[in-house]
C-alpha positions, 0 to 999 in steps of 0.5 A: 496433280502430282499428289493425285497421280501418286494416290491413284498409283498407290490405289492400283498397287493395293488392289493388285496386291490383294488380287495376288493374295487371292490367287495364292490362297489354297482353299479346300483339302488335297487328296492322295490316291494309292495304286496296286500294281504287283506283277510277274515281270520275267521268267528265265531258266537258270539251271538244267540237266537233260531238260528242254522247254516244250514251250517257252515259260509264260505268265499271266497277270490278268486274272491273278498272277500265274506262271506256266511251264512245259518241260521235256525231261528225257531220263531219270535225274533230269531237271530244270530250274526256273527263276520267276521275277515278281515286281511291285510297281504300286504304292502299297506294300504287298504280302505274299499270302499263298503259293499254289502248285496244283496236284501232280498227276505224273508220279515220275515228276516232282516240283520243288519251290526254292529247293537248293537252300545252299544257293544264296540267291535261292535261300533269299527267295520269296516265300509265303508271308514275305513282303514286297515293298512299294515301288519307291523302296528298295525291296520291291522286286522278289524271286521264286525258284521252281525246279521240275525233276524227273525222279531217279529211283531204282528199278525205274519201270517207266523210263522214257521222255516225260513232259512236265506241265504245271501252272503255279499261282501267287496270291498277294494282299496289301500288307498291314505294316510298313514293309519288310518281311512279315512273319505270320501264323503257319498255314496248313502247307507249312513244310516239315523243315519249317515246322521242326525249326519252329520248335528249336531250343538252346537247352535240354532235349530238342532241335538245335542250330548246328554250330558247324554248318549254318542253316542246318539243325540237329536233334540232341539229348537223351530222348528228344521228340524226333520220332517219325513214322516212315514205311509204317515203322518207327524212325528218328529224325537226325537232322534238318538239312540246309535244303529242307530235307530231313535225315532220318534213321530207323529206330531198331536194327534190321539185324546183324550184317557184315559191312563188307567182305571181298572173300576169304579173310580180306575185307574193304572199308570203301563204302562206294566200292560198293561195300556189301552192306551198301549193295544190300541196302540200296537193292534188296532192302530198298526194293522191300520198302513200300511204293509210297516210302520210295517216292519220299526218298531222295538220292543224296550226297553222303560224306563217307570220308575217314575218321581218326580214332580218338581225335579232338577236333570235331570240325576237322573230322566233319571236313574229313568226312565230307572230303570223300562223297558217295551219291545214293539213297540208303546209307548209315549214320556218320560218326559226326552225326553221333557226336553232334547228337549230344548237347554235353559238348564239354564232356562229349564233344569229340571222340577223345572226350567220349572215350574218357567220359563214356559213362556220362556221355551215354546218358545224354545221347539218344543215339546210344543203343540199348544193346546192339552195337551198330555200324556207321558209314565212317571208315577208320583212318590210318593204317588199318584200312579194313576197319570201320567205326561202330557205336556200342552201348557204352556211349563211345565209338569203336572200330571193327574189321569190316568183315565182322557182324554189326547191327544195321540202322538204315538212314536216308534223306526225305525229299524237301517240302513234305508236310508233317502231322503229329508231335514227334513223341514216341506215342504221337510220332510225326507222320508224313501227310503230303 
């Protein structure tokens, strides 16, 4: 009897174990589904001057991603900057293929994307061909900064309250890689700064990363391909600034002019006073430019600090130049612009060196004039408070009394986010297409 009972229990245990096995067995295949979920999640105003929202900024994620702004601007120079937050809550990496800003129909208003590149937050903002990673990774949130500006140009004829209305849209696609920043081929809307920086070199004539100001690029060499047509004239691009604007200078002098005189034999080297040449360039000369050319010039902060003749420290000289500033549209090249245009830093890297090696230095700097001696914006430091630095044909830098005559090559800063066509050569110069 006992043996029979034990056999029955053992049989039940075997059947139960078999049943347990069948429950744990997994048959078939499993599937994983992915979801796409990229949206604008917030808009906030981060900076403004004299600007108010006519309507609160809004966004729409139902028919693509778009953000709309309606901003009241009271006076020329007023602006507002908005921060758009875009979040990838999906399980697929998303690449930003296109940002579309509609054509602006108000000539007094201009819109910028990610304008102030000296601001670290804006410098790291989303741009075309960047990727938002999927929600499980850390880089799934990005920002785009939009600035609306009431243009501040001389002889503003239409001053008065303006309303800037704009809808900006974003096109995302599934990224083919594993995330991070994907650099793709340049599109038709490649900015001038991007186009030029893509040509940067480390030797020979061309565009170099500026060793003194990170994020800035300068043209160097005997004859780099930096020709640009502006106001239907030939100019040269001096630099690509951190904010994406281009500093350009007219190739040929507009004639000999006095830098400044206050009457009699006394003169001043205070550009911001304003000096006579300052007044001429920003009034009579500026007013003679075409309407299209005027719309491309931005008011900029220029370094007009003093420069010590024969100094050996270019970094210190640049700091001194930036120690005094002036805000305006038309100026002149600085002494440091001239020095930084020479790739031969070993022999021509500061004022002391070029005084010694001027015969050599003149052969590797496109800013050395063929004949005319032209003014810079940089005054001479020291006791000679009436003297200003000039660039002669010999390849060095000298100084002269401000009330003497010198050639004038106007310089200015073009607004960021323009686009260029051409090759930058003297035969096929860059042209501004938008």
